N, C-alpha and C positions, 0 to 999 in steps of 0.2 A: 328405059328412061322414065316411063310412067311409074314403074316400081320405085325408083330412086326418089321421085317427087313426093310419092305417098309416104315413104319412110322419113323423109325430111320434115314434112308437115306433122306427122305423128310425133316426132322428137320435140318440135317446137311447142306442140300442144301440151305435152307432159311437162316440159320445163316451165311453161307459163303457169300451169296449175300448181306446181311446187312453190313457185315464188309467191303465188297468191295466198297459199296455205300458211307459208311462213309469216306473211304480213298479218294474218288474222290471229296468230297465237299471242295472247297477252304476255307481257314481260313479267308480270308478277305471279304467273302461274307455275313457276318453278318451285318445286317442293323443297322446303328447308327442313333440316333435321330437328326433331323435337328434343329439347333438352329438359330432362326430368329434374326438377329442383328438390332439395331436401327441405324438411319441415323448418329447420333452422333458417335457411336462406329465404324461404317464403315469409317467415316472421320478420326477418330483418329488412326485407324489402319494403315493408309497410311502415318502418320506423319514421317518426317525425324527428328531423335533425335541425338543431339551431346552429347555423353556420357562423354566427357572429361571435360565439365564444372562442376564446383563445385555446390553443392546443398545448398539451403538455409534452415535454421533451422526455422520451423514454430513456435517453442516455443519462439524463440527470437523476432519474430515479434509480437507475442501476449504480450510479456513483454513490448515491445516498446510502444504498443497502450494502455496499461492498467495502466495509471497514473492518473486517475480521482481522486482517493482518495488523492494523494499528492497534486494536484492542488487545491482541496477544502481546504485541511489543510493549505496550504501557504496563500491562499486568506484570510482565517479566521484569521490567525496570524497577517497579515499586517493590517487588519481591527480592531482587538480587543486587540492586545497585548499592555501592558503597558510597555513602554521602561524604565521607572524609577524603575520598580519592581526588586529587588535583586533576583538572582538565585544562588542556592547553587550547584556549579560545580567546580571541581578541575582544575582551570586555573588561576595561579597567574597573578596579574595585570601587574607586571614587565615583565614577559615573553610575555604577550599579547601585551604590548607597543612595545617591541623590534621587535616582528614579524610584527606588523603594519608598523614599520619604514622600515624594509627590503622590505615589500610589496610596500611601497610608492616609494622606490628607483627605482623599476623596472616597475612602472605603471604611466601613465600620469595623474591618478586621485590624487587629493590632499588628501591622506589618513592620518588622524591624530587620535590620541586617543580621545575617548569620552566615558563617563561612560554608556550612553545609548546604544552605539554600543557594548560595552563589555557585557552588560546584554543580548542583543539580540543574540550574538554569543553563549553564555552559554546556553541560552534557547534552540536554535536550536540543539546544541550538546547534550543536555540532553534528549530532547523530540522528536527530528526528526532525530536521527542517522540513523535508518534503511531506512528512506525515502531518505536521501542524499546518502546512499550507492547504492540504486536503481538508483537514478538520475545520479550518476557517471558512472554507467554501460551504461545507455541509452545515455549519452553524447558522448560516443565513436562513435556513428552513426551520431549525429547531429553536434557536435562542428567542425569537419573538413569543413563541408559545411558553417557554420557561419563564421569561420575564413577567408575563401576564399572571402566571400562577404564583410566583414569588411575591409580587406586589399585592396580591389578594390577601396574603397572610403576613405582611409586613416582614418579609424575609429579605436579606440583602440580595440585590439582583446579581451580585457577583457569584452567588451559589450556582449560577448556571454553568460556570467553568468546572464544577464538580462532575458534571455528566461526561466530560472528556476524560477525567481520570477514572471514572466508574465503568463506562462502557464504550468509549471512543464513538459516541453517538450511534451506537448500533442497537436498535430496538429489540432485536432478537438475541442479543448477547446472553450467554449462560456461562457462569463461572464453574470451576471445578467442584465447588461445594453447593452448587444449585442456585446461587443468586441469579436472578433473571431480569432482563429488561434494561432500558436506559439507565434506571436508578438502582439496579441490582438489588432488588428486594428479595429477602429470603422468604420462604413459604409462610412461616409463622407471622413474620412482621407484615407481610402483605395482607393476610387475613385480618390481623389486628387493626390495620388502617382501611378496612372495608373494600379491599380489592377482591373481586370474584375470581375464584380458581376452581374449575371443574373439568369435565372431560372434553368440553368444546372450547372453553374460553379461559384464558389466562390474562387478567387485566394488568398483570405486572409488565406486560409488553405493550399495553395501551399507552400511547404518548401522553394523552391528556389526563387520564385517571392516575397513572403512575406518578406524573409530575405534581399533581394535586396532592397525592399522598405523601410524596417526599417534602413538599413545602410544609405540610402539617407536622411532619416528623421533626423538621428543623425548628419549627415554632415551639413545639413541646420540649425539645432538648435545651433550647435557650432559656426557657423558664426554669430549668433545673441548674444549668451550669453558668449562665450569664456571660459566656465567652464563646464567639463564634468559631474560634479555632478548636476549642474543646467540643463544640457541636459537631464539627467535622470529624474529630477523632472518635466520637461516640457513634457517628453514622457508620464508621468502618468497623469498629471493635465491639460496640455496644456500650451503653451507659454504665453498666457494671464494671467493665474493665477501666474505664476512665475514673470512676469513683475510687477504685482500688488504688490506681496510680497516684491519685491526689493524697490518699491516706499514707501510702508507703513513702512518698516523697517528703512527708512532714507537713502537708497542708498547702503546698504550692498550687496555684491554679492557672499558671501560664504554661502553654503547650511545650515550649522549649525547656522549661524547668522540670517537667514531669515525663519528658519524652522517653528517657532511658527506662522508665518503669512501665511503658506501654508495650504491647505486642510488636514484634519486629516489623510486620507489614505496616502497622499504623505509624511507626516512626518515620517511614518514607512517604506515607499517604498524604499528610497534611503539606509537607514541602513540595510534593508533586502538584498539589492544587495551587499553591502560591506561585510555583514556577509557571504553571499554565496561565494563570492570571497575568503574570509579568509579560509572557511571550505574546499573548493576544493584545495586550494594551500597548506594547512597544514593538510590534512586528515590523512596522515600517522603518524603524531605526536599525533594525537588524536585517533588512533586505528580504523579508518574507512577503511573498506575493500570494494572496489567498486565491484558491481556485474560484472561478466564477461560473455560475451555472449558465448553460447555453440558453435555457428558457428564462426569459426575464420575469414572466408572471407565472409563478408556480402556485396556482390556486386550487384549493380542495374544499370540499364540503361533505356533509353527511346526509344520509336519508334513512328513515326507518323502513325496514322490509316487513312484509306481511306473510312471508312464506319462507320456508327453509330452502336455501340455495347455496350452491357450491361456488368456489372461486372459478373453477373450470367452466361452469355454465355462464357465469358473468362474463368471463373473458371471451367466450365464443359469441355472446350476444352483442357486447360492446366493442368487439375488435380491438382488444388491448391485451398485452402480455399478462399471463396469470401471475408472474413474478411481481408486476406492478401493483396488482391488487393485494398480493400477499405483504408487500412492503407497507402499503398504506393502512393495512388492517392486521398487524402482527399479533393481535390478542387472540385471534381465532386459530387454535392449535391444529385442528384437523382440516384446515382450509375449507370449512363449511360454516356459513352463518346460520345458526339454528333459529327456529321459531318456537317460543314457548308461550303458551297462552297466559295472558295477563302481564307479560314482560315484553319489553321492546329491545330489539338489537339493531344496531345502526351499521351502515357500511359507509366507509370513507372512499371518495372517488374524486378524480379531477372534475372540475365544474362542467366541462363540456360533456364528459361521459355521464355525469350526474343528470344533466339535462335531458339526455337521451333516455335514461332509465325512468326519470319522472314522467316524461311525456308518453312513454309506452309501457307503463307499469303492468297493465292488464295483459298485454301481449307477452311480456317476460314471464308472468306467472303461468300463462297458458303453455309456454315452452317448457317450463319447469314441470308442470303436470304431465306434459307429453313424455318427458324423460322418465318421470316417476312411474308412469303407467307401463313402461317397458322393463322396469326392475322385477327381477324374479321374486315372487311372494309365496309364502307357504300355502299349499293347497289342501283342501279337505277331501280326503279320500272317501268315496262312497262305500259304505259297508255292504257287501253283497251277502246273500244268504249262504251260510256255510254248509257245504255238502260233504258229509263224512263218508269216506270210502272205507269199508270194513275189510280187513285183510285176514284170511283164514290163517290161524296160528299153526305153526309147525311144532316139532318136538321141543325146541328151545323157545322160551319167551323172550321177546325183545326187552331191552333195558327199559325200566320203568322211568316215568317222568311225571312231575307234578307241577301244575300250574296253580299257584295260590290265588285264591279269590281276593278281590279288592275289598277291604274292610272299612267300613265307615264308623267313625266314633260318634256316639250319641250321648245325650245328657244322662249322667249317672244318677240313679234313684235308689236302687237296692245295693246291698253290699255283701261280700263274703270274704273269708280268709282262704288264701291259697298257701299251701305248704310247698316251698321251693324244693325241686328235685334236681338231681345231678344234670348239669348242662343247661339249666334254665337261667335266663336273665330277663331284664325288663322287656326287651324286644320280643322274646318268645312269649312272654305273658300277655303282651299287648296284642299280638296276633291271635293267641288262643282265646282271649276273652273279648276281642273286638273293641278295644279301647286304645287310647293314645299313650305313647310312652311317657309323654310329659305329664299326663294325668296320674299314671302309676307313681311317678317320682314325687308328684306333689302330694298325693294321698298318703304316702309312706315316708315323706321327708328324706327322700334319697338324693344324693348328689350325682351318682353315676348310674349306669345300667347294670352293673355287676351285683349279684345277689349271693348271699351265703346259703349253702345247702341246709335245708331244715328250717330256715327262717320263715316267718308267717308274713305274707303280703296282703294288704287290704285291697280288694277290687270292688269298684262301684260300677253299676251298669243299669241301663234302662230296662223296664219291664219287657219292652218289645225287642230288646237287643238280642241278636242271635249270637250265642257265645261260640258255638262250634263254627270254626272258620271255613270248614268245607261242607257246609249244609247244602244239599241239592235242592234247587227249585224245580217245580214241575214245569216241564218245557211246553211251549205253545204247540198246538196241533198244526201240522204242516200237510200241504197237499202232496200227492205222489210226485216224486222227483225221479227223472231218469238221467243217469250220468253216462256219457259216452266219452271214453278215454282212448285216444289214438296215439301211438308211439310216433315221435317225430324223427328219431334216429334211424329206424329201420321199418320196413313194411311188415309189421306184425299183425296178429289178429286183433280186432277191435273188441274191447271188453264193454259190455253193456250191463251196468249194475242198476238194478231197480230196488230203490228203497220204498217199500210199500207201506210201512207203518212205523211210527215212532214208538219207542218203549214207554210204557206207562209207569210213572213214579208214584208210589203210595207212601205218605208220611204218616207215621204214628208217633205221637208225643208220649214220652215216658215220664220226664221230670215235671213236677208240679209247677215250676217256674219257667218252663219252656227252655231250659238250658240245653237239653240234649234232644235232638231230633233224629229218629230212626227212619231211614229211607230204604226201600227195596226196589230191585229192578228185576223184571221177568224176562229171562233170556228168550230171544227170538231166533228164528232159523238163520244160521250163518254167523251168529255173534260169537265172539271169543272173549275170554277174561281180559285180555290186553285191550281189545276195543272198548270194553265196558269201562275199564280203568281210565283210558284216554278220554272217553266221552264225559266222565264226571270228574276229571282232574284228580285222580287218586293214584296211589301206588298199587301195582299188581300184588305186591307182597302183602299189603294191608288187606286187600280183598280175600287172599288166600287164608290169612290168619282169622279174619272175622267170620269166614264161611267154612273154615276147616277143610279147605281144598288144597291138596298137596301139589297136584299137577295143574296145568293151565287149561285143562279141558272141561267144558261145560256143555249141557245139552239143553235143547229147547224146552221151555217150561220151568227150568230151575229158577228159584227165587234167590237172588243175590243181595245180601245186606250191604249197605253202602256206608254205614256209620258205625264206629266203635263205641261200646259202652263206656261211659266216662265216670271217673271218680269225682264225686261232688263233695265239697267241703261245706257243711253248714255252720253257722255261728250261734252259740248259746251265750247269753249275756247274764252274769251273776252280778248282785250288788253286794258290796262289802262295806260295812259301817266302820269307820275309823275309830280306833280306840286309843287310850292314853299310852303314849310311848311309841306309837306307830310312826313310820315314815315310809316314803316310796320305796326305798331300798328293801325294807323288811317285808313289806307287803308283796313286792315283786318276787322275792326269794321264796316266800310262802307258797305262791301260786305257780312257781316255775316259769315266770315270764321276765321281761326286762323292764327297767324303769322307763325307757323311751316308749315301750308299748303301752304302759299305763297312762303316761302323759298324752299319748296319741288317742287312746280310747276315750279319754275324759276331756279332750280338747284343752289341755292345759300346757302352759309354757313354764310356769313356776312350780317349784317342788313344795311350796308351802301348803299344809293341810291342816284342818281343824277337827277336833274330836267331834264324833257324831256325824261327820260328813260322809256321804255315800259315794263309792267309787265303782265304776263299771269294770268288770272283769270278763273278758271275752274268752270262750273255750270253742275249739273247733271240733266238730263231730263228722267223721267220714262216713259217707253212705255209698256203698257200691251198687250201682245200677246194673243189674245183669240182664242180659238178652236171653230169651228162651232158646235153647239149643235145638233148633229144628233141623233134622237131617235132610239133605238134598236127595231127591229121588234116585240119582245114580249111585249115591254113597251106600244106600241100603243093600245093594247087590254087588258091592265091589269085592273082588276076590284077590288074594295076594299069594303068589307062588313062592314058597319058602326057598331061599338060597342057602348054599353052604356057608356055615359060619353064623347064620342068623340066630337070634334068640328072641323070646317074647319081649323082653325089655327093649332091644334094639328096634324091633318092629313097631312097638308102642310109641317110641320117640319119633320114629320116621313119619307116622300117620297121626301124631298129636292125639294119642289115646292112652289108656292105662293097661297094664298087664292083666289086671283083674277083669277088665272089660273084654280083653281078647280071650281069656280062659272061659268066661261065661258064654260068649257068643259061640265059641267053637267046642266048648265042653272038652278041653284038653288040659294037660299039664305040661310043664316045661320039658319033661323027659319025652313026651310024645311027639315033639317037633322034629320032623325029618325033611331033608331036601327034597323039593318036588311036591310037597304037600300044599294043598290050597286051603287057606284059612279066610274067614270072613273078617272084613275091617269095619 
C-alpha cells in the first residue's frame, strides 16, 4: 500500500513539472525557416512606389501590337484587288456620291466619285469589317500623335489614315522590300530624313520620329506637285515615277487621269487611302463598332537613361511583360537600350512604371552593374617562364617548324633596290625587310601585291631597322631550373631534367649598314640540332645548309651559325643631262629601264622635260656577303665507308663538297675507289 502511494505521488510530481515547463516556453521561440532572397528581390523590396497613378492594361498593349494579320491582308488587297470588279453590297450609288461630296467639302483632297473607288469601299465594308473595327480601336492611341505632327508642318490631318494603308498601325511592320515601321520608310529615305539606323537603333520604328519625318516628306512633296493625291502617289512609288506619269499622260496632274501610267500597286494605293478615310468618317452609318480599350487612361512618358540596360532587366525590375516594353520602344532592335557618351537615349513606359524607375534610378543601375559583373569577360593569362625540355634526337630528325618573329614597321630613312626573284611578292618582301606591305605599294606605285620576276622594287628603311626577320636576340640569364615530369597515365619513372646553363649567343655584324647579323650558338651537353632550331625558331634544314652538317648529330663545343649570308643590293645613282631630241622613252631605252622607273626616281608625274635638265638614273650593284667556312671539330675527322656503286661525284654531292677536294684529302683517283674503303670527308 505504501509503495502504491509513493508511485502515485511521484507520477503527480512529474506531471506537474511538465505542465509548468510548457507554460514557461515562449510562443515566439519556434524556429521559422530562413528564406534566402535574390539580389533582384532585395532591390525591389526597397522600391518607392506611387500608388496614386493609374495602371496600364496589359491586354490593350497586346491588342495594339497584334495587327500582323491586318497588315498582311491590306498589303494583299492593294496588290491583287481588281478595282473594276463589281461587289454586291448594300450601298446605293447616290448615297455614296453625296457622302463623298460632303467629305470633299471638309477635306483639302479633291475627292470625287469614281466607280473604282465605289467598288473598293464596298469590298472593304463587306470583307474587312472586323479588321476596320479593330483598327478604329487602335487609332485612339496613335491618331492624336499623328495629328500633332501633321499640324506642326501644315499637312492635312487626314494623312493620318495613310498609316492604316501603310502598316495597319503596326510599328514593327516590315514589307517584302524592306520598308519598315508605321510609315514604311525605306533605308535610304529614312537616312535622308534624319532617322538614325545602326546596330542598336532603327528610328523608322520610332512612333514620334518616324511620324515627324513622314510629315516633312509630305510637306516637301506638296511643294513639288501641289496636289495631295499626287503626294500620296509619290509616297508609294517615288516622286520620279509620278513625274514620268505626268509627262507620259500629256501633262495631266489629276491622279485619276494619270493613274494608268503609274505602277500597278500605286493605282490601288490612293483609292485604298480614300476608301479608308470614307470608312472611318462614316463607320456609324455602316454599323461598324470600334473596339474600345479596356483601360481608359493609356498614359505613357519617356525618361533618359544613364546606363545601358536591356528590356529583360527592365521587365524584371518593374514587374511588367517584356513584350510591353518592346511595343512601347520598337526602335531598339536588339531589345537593349544602349548608352553612348555624349548622346541621350530614352525609354518609353507607362507613367506608373516610369514613376517607379525615376524614384529608384540608382538602385536600378546598381542591379544592372550587378548583372554586368557576372558577365564573362576576357581574362589576361599570366605569362609563365618557358621551360624547354630538350629531347635527344634519334636517327630520324623530327619535321621542322618555323615560328616567324613579329616584325614592326619603322620610319623609312635609307633606301635600296631589290630584284624580285621567283615566288616573291609584296608580302614576302615586307617580312624580309621588316616594313609594311602598304609602304612597299606606296613607294613603288603598286596596286596589288603581285610582282614581276626580275623587276626592281624600292625598299626604304630606318638605320636601326633590322632587315633579317629571324635575327636572334641575346637571351636573359636565368637561374638554374629543375623540371620534374611525371606521367599521369601510368606509373612510369620520373624524369628530372636539370637545365644548368643557357646557351650564349654571340652577334657579329658583317654589313656596314647593319642589314645582316651573324649569330652563333655553342652546343652544350645533351643538345641536338632539332632542339637548337626550335629554340631559335629556325628550320633544321637551314642549320644543316649553313653549317654543312648532313646528319642531325652535333657534339658539345660545336659552333653553330644561326644566320645565312645575304645577297645585298646597293644603289648607284648617275646623273644624265637631257639633250636636244631626248624624251623619257628614249632615255629609258638607252639605260635599259622603264619610263615609270625614271619618273619614280625623279619624283615626276609629267613626262615633260627640258634641255639641260639632269635626271637621276639608279643602278643596282649586287654584293655577296660570304661567311668564313669554318669546319666543325667533328667534321675534320669524319670518315665515310665507300658502298657498292659509289663514285667521287656521288659522294661529293651527298656531303656538299667537291670531287677535287675529296681527291686532295685522300690522295686518290676515281679508279682507286673500292667498296669498303674509308675516305675522309
